[in-house]
Kinemage of the C-alpha trace (Angstrom):
@kinemage 1
@onewidth
@group {chain A} dominant
@subgroup {mainchain}
@vectorlist {calphas} color= white
{ca ile a 1} P 295.489 95.449 125.799
{ca asp a 2} L 294.103 93.464 128.721
{ca arg a 3} L 297.034 94.174 131.063
{ca phe a 4} L 299.962 96.544 131.164
{ca tyr a 5} L 302.495 98.346 133.349
{ca leu a 6} L 303.166 102.036 132.689
{ca pro a 7} L 305.962 103.796 134.576
{ca leu a 8} L 304.828 107.410 134.916
{ca his a 9} L 308.226 109.051 134.392
{ca val a 10} L 308.499 107.898 130.727
{ca thr a 11} L 307.539 109.917 127.625
{ca ala a 12} L 304.479 107.731 126.979
{ca ala a 13} L 302.959 108.979 130.251
{ca gln a 14} L 303.358 112.674 129.338
{ca pro a 15} L 299.572 113.251 128.825
{ca leu a 16} L 298.974 112.053 132.396
{ca his a 17} L 300.962 114.988 133.842
{ca asp a 18} L 297.939 117.280 133.402
{ca val a 19} L 295.871 118.104 136.484
{ca met a 20} L 292.414 116.512 136.182
{ca gln a 21} L 289.373 115.730 138.294
{ca gln a 22} L 289.853 112.652 140.478
{ca arg a 23} L 286.924 110.992 142.223
{ca ala a 24} L 287.335 110.305 145.922
{ca ile a 25} L 286.598 106.823 147.257
{ca gly a 26} L 284.436 106.211 150.305
{ca val a 27} L 282.464 109.450 150.323
{ca val a 28} L 278.824 109.649 151.376
{ca tyr a 29} L 276.860 110.266 148.192
{ca arg a 30} L 275.068 113.615 148.186
{ca pro a 31} L 273.843 114.510 144.681
{ca ala a 32} L 273.446 118.213 145.485
{ca thr a 33} L 277.145 118.622 146.309
{ca glu a 34} L 278.660 115.814 144.239
{ca arg a 35} L 281.137 117.887 142.193
{ca ala a 36} L 282.398 119.868 145.201
{ca ser a 37} L 282.514 117.040 147.742
{ca his a 38} L 283.395 113.932 145.706
{ca tyr a 39} L 286.076 115.231 143.330
{ca phe a 40} L 289.404 116.963 143.746
{ca arg a 41} L 292.079 118.181 141.336
{ca ala a 42} L 295.090 115.907 141.035
{ca ser a 43} L 297.907 114.824 138.745
{ca leu a 44} L 298.408 111.080 138.379
{ca thr a 45} L 302.148 111.425 137.847
{ca ser a 46} L 302.641 113.535 140.979
{ca gln a 47} L 300.840 110.938 143.120
{ca phe a 48} L 302.182 107.650 141.756
{ca asp a 49} L 305.345 106.169 140.242
{ca ala a 50} L 303.557 103.722 137.934
{ca val a 51} L 300.175 102.343 136.865
{ca phe a 52} L 299.286 98.664 136.613
{ca his a 53} L 296.165 97.822 134.630
{ca val a 54} L 294.605 94.356 134.846
{ca asp a 55} L 291.399 93.927 132.876
{ca glu a 56} L 290.101 90.865 134.718
{ca thr a 57} L 290.599 89.869 138.354
{ca ser a 58} L 289.227 87.284 140.757
{ca ala a 59} L 288.403 87.167 144.458
{ca val a 60} L 291.192 86.578 146.949
{ca ile a 61} L 291.466 83.327 148.879
{ca pro a 62} L 291.923 83.745 152.650
{ca leu a 63} L 295.280 82.637 154.062
{ca asp a 64} L 293.522 81.096 157.071
{ca glu a 65} L 290.919 78.847 155.442
{ca glu a 66} L 289.727 77.499 158.815
{ca gln a 67} L 288.362 80.878 159.832
{ca gln a 68} L 284.939 81.199 158.241
{ca phe a 69} L 283.516 84.450 156.943
{ca arg a 70} L 280.685 85.605 159.207
{ca arg a 71} L 278.092 87.937 157.778
{ca his a 72} L 277.029 90.613 160.262
{ca glu a 73} L 273.872 92.644 160.187
{ca thr a 74} L 274.329 96.219 158.959
{ca pro a 75} L 273.949 98.667 161.894
{ca glu a 76} L 270.937 101.005 161.819
{ca thr a 77} L 273.269 103.990 161.922
{ca tyr a 78} L 275.222 102.951 158.780
{ca pro a 79} L 277.048 104.776 157.190
{ca phe a 80} L 277.307 107.459 159.875
{ca gly a 81} L 278.172 105.274 162.903
{ca val a 82} L 276.259 107.531 165.280
């Protein structure tokens, strides 16, 4: 199925009630502490009401097409911002 909507309070979502490992987004990658610092225990059904799955997407188009995207140089202190 390339796209679907699954409300998480229905019987079909029952297996998703289990607490599992969920990977955090936006963490600084440190291989030595990956399991402890990048994952946490969570239940999908306790966090969300539904899941939408779309197999293929495309880039968004800006609402203000006159404003041009400007590429900036990455700061030397990235990703720490110090």
